[in-house]
N, C-alpha and C positions, 0 to 999 in steps of 0.2 A: 305591743301591737302585734298580731306575729306575724313573720317575714310572708310573702307570698311565696307559692312554688313554684318553683322553674318548669317554665311552661314543655322543655324540651330535658329532662334528668338526663344527665350520663352515663352512657353505658360504658361495662366495663369489659376488657381486653377479651373474654370470653364469647362476649356476645358480638363483636367488630371481626373476630379472628372466623366465626362463626358464617356470618353475611362473607366475609372473604373466602372463604371455603366454597361457598354458595358459586358466586361468582366466578370464582375460580373454575368451578365444573362448569356452570355454564360455556364459559369461554372455550375450552376444551369441546362440546359439542356445537361448538360455531365453527370450530378449528376443523372439526370432524365432517359436517355438512357442506365446508365451504371447497374439502378436498372431493367430494362425492362429485362435485360441481365441475370441477376443475377435469375429473376425469370424464365428464358428459365432454366438457367443454375441447379435448384433444381428440375426442371420437369426431365431435363438428370439424375440427378441423383437419384431421385426415381424410374425410371424404369431399373435403372441399380444396386439398392442397395444402391450406394455410400454413405459415413459419409456425413456429413452437410460440415462438417472441414476437410480441410486436411492443418495440421499446415507445412509441408514440403513445399507446394507450396506458403502457404503463407508468410515464409519466403524466396522462392526466388524470390517472387514478392518485397518484402520489399527490398531487397537488389539489385536487378537489378533499384527500383526506386529510390534508393538513390544516386546508381552511374548516374543516369539520370538526376537526381535533381542537381549533383553535377557541370554537365558539364553546367548547367544553373542559377549556380550560387547562389543552395538553400539547405541550411546545409542540414544535416544528422536528425537530432531532428525536426526537423518542417516537412519533410518530413514523418518521422518514425509519429508524433502524429497524420499528418493530414489522414493517409492512415491506420491507425490504428484504427482510427472513420472512416472510410469507411466500412472497412473490418469487423467491429463491426456489421454496418447496413447490410452489407450485410451478415449476419449467422442470424440477429433476424428475417430477410426477410424469408431466407430460414426455417428456424421454422415455423415463420407465418404461410405459404405457403403450408408447409408438415400438420401442425394441422388442418388449414382451409380443408385441404383435406381430414385428418382422422376424421373432427367431422363436417357434414356439416351444414350449419347454419338454424336453427329453431326460430332466435330470431326475425324475421319478419320484418328487416331491422333497427330495432331499438334495444342496448345492454343497459339493466338499471340495473345502480349500484348502489350499498349502501354504505355509508361510514359513518363515525364519525365524528362528526364535521361539524361547518359552513361554508357558502362560502367561497371559497378561502385556505381552510384545506390540509392537505399536504396528506392527505388520496386521496384529489378529484384532488389534484394533479398528484398523483401516478396513480391513474383509468384513466384518460385521458392521460397519458403519457402509458402507460399499452397496451390500446387497441388502440392506436393511428394508427397503421397500418391496421386495420380490416378497410373494405368497411363498415360497421354498424354505422350509427351514435348512437354517447354515450350518453344518458342519467342519471343522475347524481341525486342522493338523500340522503341528510345530515339527521343524526340521532346523538341523545344525547351519546350514550353510544353504546357501541359495541353492546352487546345483543340486542338492537332495531334494527341495522342493520344486524346480522345474522337472525335473527328472519324473517325478512321481505323476504328471501332467503329460509328460511325452509319453510315456509308457501306458497311459490309459488308465492309473489306478484313481487319479483324482481329478475332479472336471477342471477347478482354476488352480493356479499360483497366485499369489498379491509380493508384489518383490517395488522395495525401496528405490527410485531412482535419481533422487535428486534431495537436497536439501536450502530453503534459505537462505543457511547460515554456514554451512561446512562444503557446501556446494555437490556436485556430482558424487553418484555410487559407479566409482568405473566396473568394480564386481560384475554387476548389473547388466552395463552398458556391452560387456566382453561375453554375456552370458546370452544375452539377445540375438550378439548375431553369428554364435556358435549354435544353435538350438534351431529347431525347425518349428517353435512354438511360435503362435500369431498375439500381437496385442490388442484386445476385445474392449479394454475399455481403462480407466484412470479413476483416482482418488486424491483429492488432499485432504491433510490431515496434520492438525494443529497439535505441537508436541511441545507436552509439557511435563518438564524434567521434576523428579522428586527427588528427594536422598534419601534412601530408606538403610534401616538397619532391626537387626533382632528385638533391640529395646531400646528406651529411650537415653540415649548415651550425649552426653557433651560435646561440642563440638571438640575440645582440644582435649580430650580423649580417644579420637580416633586417629587408627595407625594403618589404615589402609583404605581405600575408594575403588570398588572396578566397577567397569561398563563396557561396552563400545566404544572402538576409538574414536570414533565420530563425537557422541554423547559426552567423552569426556574432551574433546574441542570446544563442543557449544557449551559448557559449562564452567571456562577455563577459569572465568573471572572470580566466581565461587570457589572453586575448587584452590585457588590461591591462596585463599582466606582460613584454610585447612591447614595451619602450619605443621608440620611433620607427617603430615597423611601420604602416607605412598599413593601411587595412582597404579593400576593393573589393567592393562586393556586385556578384555573378554568376547568373545564372540559375538555377543548378543546383549541387550541389555536386560532380557527378564529374563535368562539364563544365568546372570550374575547375581539377580535378587537369589536363584533359585542354589546358587553356591554360596552365598553368605549364611542360605538358613542352614543348609546342611553343617557348614561349619560351627554356626553357633558361639560364633565369635562377638559379641557387643560392639565392640570397637573395631569390624571390618564391616563399611555400609556399602552402598551400592548406588547406582544413579540408574532410575528406569521411572515406569509411568504409574501412576498412583492405582491403579487398577493391578500391575503387578505386586503390590506390596498385598493390597486386600487378596490376591488369589492363593497369596503364600502366609496370610496373616503377622505380618510384620508390620514396625512402627514407623511410620512418616516424621524424618525428622525437621526436613523444610521441602516447601513447593517451589514453583517458578524459581529456577536457579540458572534459569540458561545467560545465556550472554546476553540475547534477544529475547523482547516478550513476543516479537511476531514472528515464532519457530515454527516453519511449517516442512511439511514432507509430502511429496510427490510420487505416488506409488502407481505399478501400472498392475493392469489383471489380466494374464496374458492364458492360453489355452490352444487344444492342438490345433483346431478350426477357425477360420476367419468365423464374425456371425452378423450376419448382414446387417444393414444398418437402413434405417426407416431414410427415405430421402428428403424428409424436416427437421429433420436431430442435427442441430450444430457437431461437427467432426471436427476431429483431428488426425493427422496420417504424420506415421515414424516412419521414414528410413535410415539406413545405413550407405552411403557411397562413398568412392574414393577415385582421385580424378588424378591423372598425368601429373609429372615432376615440372612440365614446362609453367615457363610464367604466364601467369593468365585463367591456368586451368579451372579454379575455383571460381573461381569471376564469372567466368563461364556458364559455370554452373549452376550460381546465384542468381544469372541473370534469365534464365528458364522461369523462376519464382515470379520474378518482378512481373516478366513478358507476358504469364499467364493469370495475374490478377492472384496470387497465392501468398499469402504475408505468412514468414517465418515466426514461431514466436521461441525456437532454440538452435542453435547451432553450435554443438561439440564437436573437438577433435581427440582421437584415441589414438596412439602408435597402431600399426600394424605389425600382429606378429610374424615374425621371421626376415623382418623387411625395417631393419634400423634407418631411424631416421625418417620415414617414411610415415602419413596420416592420415586415418579412414576420419570420414566426419558422420555424425549423428544429426539428422536434420527433425524438426517437427513444423508442420504447416499446416494452417488453417482447411477442412474439405476434408471430404470423402474419396479413396480411390474409386468409388463408380463416376462422379462426378467428371462432365466433360472437360475442366478445367485441366481437374487433378489426372486423367488419362491423356490429354494431351501433354503435359509437364515429363510424366514419368517416361512418353517417348522419346521426345526430346532428351531428357538424361541421358538415355542410354545411348546417345550421340555424342556425348560429350565427356561421358564418365567411364571409365574402366571396370567396374563393379556396379552395383545397384542390386541393393536387396529393402523391398518393402517390409518393416517389421509391423504395421498392422493400420486398420482404421478403426477406429471407438469415436462413442461420444465424450465430448467435450467436459470436462467438471468445473471449469470454470467458467463462468456467465456474469460480464460486465452489469454493474449496478446501476439500476436508471436512480437518476438524480434530479430531482426537483430544480428548476431554476432558479438562481439568487431572486429576483424580481417575487416570485410567488414565496420563497423565504421572509422575503422583507416587508409581506403583507401587502405588495403591489393592488390600486384596483383592478378588476378580473376583467371589466369590460373597456379598454382604453380607447377616446373619442377614434371616430372614422377621422383619418386626413387622406389629403390627397399624393399621391407618390409624387414622389421630387429627382428629378435625375438629378444621377450622380455625374459633378463634372469631373470632365477626365484629368488625370493626376499629372502637373507637371514633371518632366525629367527630372532627375535626383540631379542636384548640381554639387558635385564632390570636392572638396578640398583639392586645392594643385598638389598637397604633400602628403600622402598619406603615407609614407612609407615607417610612417614612427607606431600608427594602427593600421596594418594592413588585414590583421584578423578581421578585425572590430569592421571594417569599410563594408559600403556597401558596394565596392569594385568587386571586392571578396564574393562576396555573397549578396548578391539583387534581393533577395526573399526574405519576409521578416522572418529570425528566428521564433520557435516555440520552445517554451520550455514545462517539461511536464511535470507539476508540483501534489504530488497525492495523487486524485483524479481530474484534477486543477489543470488548464492550461492556461500560462501566463505569456501573454503577446496575443492570443487566440481571440473568436468573438464577442467574449462572454469579458468584460474590464476587469480586473481583479480588486478586489478588496482586503488588503491585509489590516490588523487591528488588533492592539491588544495594550497591557500596561509596558512605560517607560520600564518599569524595573519590575522581576517578579518578588515579592516582598514575604507571601506564603501561600498556601495549598489553596485555604479559602478565597484568597486575594485573586490569584490565578484562575481557581475555577470558577469564581465567579465571572472573569471576565469572558474564559473561554466562551462558558454558555450565554453570555451577552452577544459574543463573535458571530456562533452559528446563529442564535435565532435570527440575527439582522441577515444571515445570507453571506457572510464573508465567509473568502475560502483560505482563509491561513492567518495564523495565530501569533502576535509578535510577542517576544518579551527579553529583557535584557536582564544576564547572570552576570556577566562580568560588565561595569560600567565604566570605560576612560569617565572622569570627573578633572574638572578645569582645577578644583580646589581637592588637596589630598584629606579635606576634614569631612568631605561629601561622601553620600551612601556609594559603596564601592560595588553591590553586590552580591547576591548567593553563590558566588560560585556554581561548582559543581551540583551542590545540593538543590539550585535553585533550577538547574539545569534539569534535574531529575522531577521536580515540580513541573515543571513547564512541558514536559513530553508527556509527562502521566495524565494532565490536563488538557493538552493536544488532542492525546489519543481517546479516551473516555468523551471525548466530542466529534471524534470524525475531523479533527483538521489538522494538518500538514503545520508544523511549529518553524519560525526563523529567529536565531538572536545570533547578538555578535562574538567575531574572534577577536581578541588581542595581540594574542601573539602565537609563533608559528607552532610552539610544543602542544600547543589546546586544541589544533587545529582538527587533527584527526581523531583526539577522546570526544570532540564536540560533534563531528562530521556523523560518527557512531553512532548519534542518539537524535540530531536535529535534522531537519528535511531540508535546511534552507542554512547558507553562511552569510553573516553581515560583516561587508568591510566599513566598520563608520568612517565617516568623514576625518577624524583629526589619524586616521590609517593610509587614508585613501593613496600615500604614496609611501609608504611602509612596505617596501620593495620586496624583500626577505618573506615577507605573512602574505604577500600577491604571489608569489613562486609558490609556496606551500600550498595555498587553497587552488592554484592551480594544477596541483598534483592528485587530489580528490574528488572521486566522481559525488560532485553534491553541488544543486546550484548553489551561486554566488551572487550575492545584491551588494552590489561596489557603490556606496555614496561620495557621490562626487565633495572633497573637500572644501571648505571654508572661504578658502581665497583662492580656488584651483579653476581656470579656464577649459572650456570644454575641451579641448588639443590636450590636455594634460589629463580629464578625464578620460578620453578614448585612449591616451597610449598606458595608464594603469588598466583600463580594460584586457589591453594587451598583453601587460604580463600573466593576466591569469591564461588567456587564450592561447598564449605561446607556448604554456606549458600542462595545455592538452585540454584543460577543460574547457567546453564550448559551453556550458548553460551559463552566465556571466548576463543579467540586467542591470539598468545602472536605475541613478535613486538623484534626481533634482531635490536636494533638502535645503538651497537658501546659500546664500555667500554671504562674505562678511563686505560690506559696504560704506559711506558714512554717514548713510540713515539711522537713526536709533529706535526710530519709530515702534520699530519690531524687532525681535532676536537676531534674525539676517531679513537678508533680500531674497526675497524668491524671484528668483529669473526663469519665470515665465516662457521670456522667449527664448532658452535654450530648448526646453522641452519641443517644439517644430524642429529646432535646427537639429538634434541629437539623431531624430525620424529623420531626415533625412539624409543625414552622412551614415547613421550606422544600421544593419538590421537587429541588432541588438534589442529587448525590450525596453523600454522606456517607465517610468514611474516615478511618482512627485510624493514629498513627505510634508504638506503642511504645515505639521507640526513643530517642528523643529523651526520651518522657517519663519512662523510667527511668535512663537512661544506664546501666544494667548488663543485660549479656546474659543474666542468667539468671534476670532478670525478664520480659524478654520474653515466652518463651512464655507464663506463665499470662494477663500484660495481651492477648497476641492471642486467647486463648479468651472472658476475657472483652469484649471490645468485640465478638467476634462475635456472643456467645450476647446484648449488647444490642441489637445492630440495623446495627451499619457494616458496611459494604457494600461494604469492602476494607480493604487491612492494606498498610502500608508498613515493613520490617523494614531493618536495615542487614545486609551480609553482609561476612568481607574473609576472604583466603585463609591473613592472619597477623593476627590482629586487634592481636596486641604488637607489630608492626610498621605498624600504620599509621599513616597522619602527620595522620590527623583523625579524633577520637570512636571510639576502637580499644576501648572498656570496653565498649561498647555492641554493638558488632557482632556475631554470629552466627560460630559457625563454619561449616564446609559440612554437616557432620554433624548436629548440632542445626537447623538451617536444614530439611534434606531432610525432616526427621523430622517438626518443627510443616509444613511444607508438605502431607507428607503428610494430615497431621491436621484441615488446614484446609481441604482438599480433599473429606474423607470426612463433612462435615461434622459 
């Protein structure tokens, strides 16, 4: 008997690729049509005087698209990432169209831009990206110094110069700040470029045969960890990354490498030995675009103003100047001090703030500053290049019902005055006598202690790339804001799994970055604090280390939020004194975690002290969260304890999850299975 034919015969790869190509082409058509509509929208907004951004509508759009995406099998994280880029492109187009209308083209069809460096320099890449949507052709010219590039514009030979002003890894570029103060040029734009350093040579050369590496000093600094692995290779500071590439090409020595962009290697027909060699993956440089004259700003365009000022040498002079911005409601985005040439030990201050020079509040602030400063120069007002991402609410991400039942408003009961401990001398900084309002801690884009409750989730221990990436995807899809994962594990038994260490930290951070999740992990020793803080977003002090005072002092010296867990036998007073160690050493980003204490009861792993949560909320301004997983030690008890903690005032919850709890290398019995966690998250964000 013959076998029946397959009703849907499998197509070969070429057929599938042809269909994918067709879909990709249609996607481009849709994006092009969307841009056309955006340009019509900005014309209508301009006529009506409406702002460029409507974040309320953006949020509604994202939430609606997430729902539509789920119906088609697309996860919320993917939909959010795609449409964030589309929305960002829409904002950029609207700003550019408004600016073009405010400042008609006088370039004759060609925009001439000066930059410092050789072909493929990051400054040239930034120039091309900044002017990419302009209808005029962009012509770039490289110069050996920042001053030479600026001079070409100042003397009228070129239209603009683009200058790097700060880097997220190596900080401010002081030569450019000094140049801005001393020239007559004005800032008319800004651009942020992701810097992706490559190791480049004339031919494929093994690392152990490299004798010298050339690059700009800041690029060398940004790649210091990678360069340490090149044993025996000398470092050669050069005036520019791209010029360093041209230099090694002229030498023709395969043992002499350079650090620069991929584009610099391509333009010089050289070989890339290694990509992404910077210490920090998120490595960005901010550039400013300068011109001879200010350019008109459309009042609907979100703008930034830069200035330089110097104040008197008497006490309070700088504070008096800064209060001007506060009193006028102007948000500062940068404050940089630089020595005043010819005046030893006197400083001038570079300030960036939100607003345009023509705004009423800005004009008032500038007038006020003339009264309290001895020197003031506005460097320029220009469209902002950074725009805050709109995020859907955790309730929507966790698939909460779209139409909750209508309820009658309930009047809030007036809060009773806080009852303070009679003796807070051991934890003065943590007390509400020191700070009455709640502390809010910024972790990524989330505010812990703010209006939205915090959900932290992930495995007890990072075990593999597959495991932590699977957990990260589920955490993101559930609407949780922070990914947890242990890489150094303090275990009661020396024979238990102790964690993957720094290898596990790399896996945790990569999973977090891939899903836009900040990560929290535990540190056990003072020597681990700085290396872990360089990668992780939050440092955890575990219950066994709550009174490791050397460790507490060390985390108090770094600029990273710290989650402090209550010790197994610690009183509330002892927990607050432990927090004081961190606060007193400078780090004010501390939040407390109730995770159960040891009592005579053996029905659960520990006894969750729910009463501690409202007591702590009354005594301290620090945020308070709860970890029911470690308290119960049993996954079936975690959901009811989450409900109880939320009802009693916990500002966040941390729970453990695992794709296969029965195979977990650490604390499997308390890890939630994914479906239970997703249901719990949905209930948690519904409130």
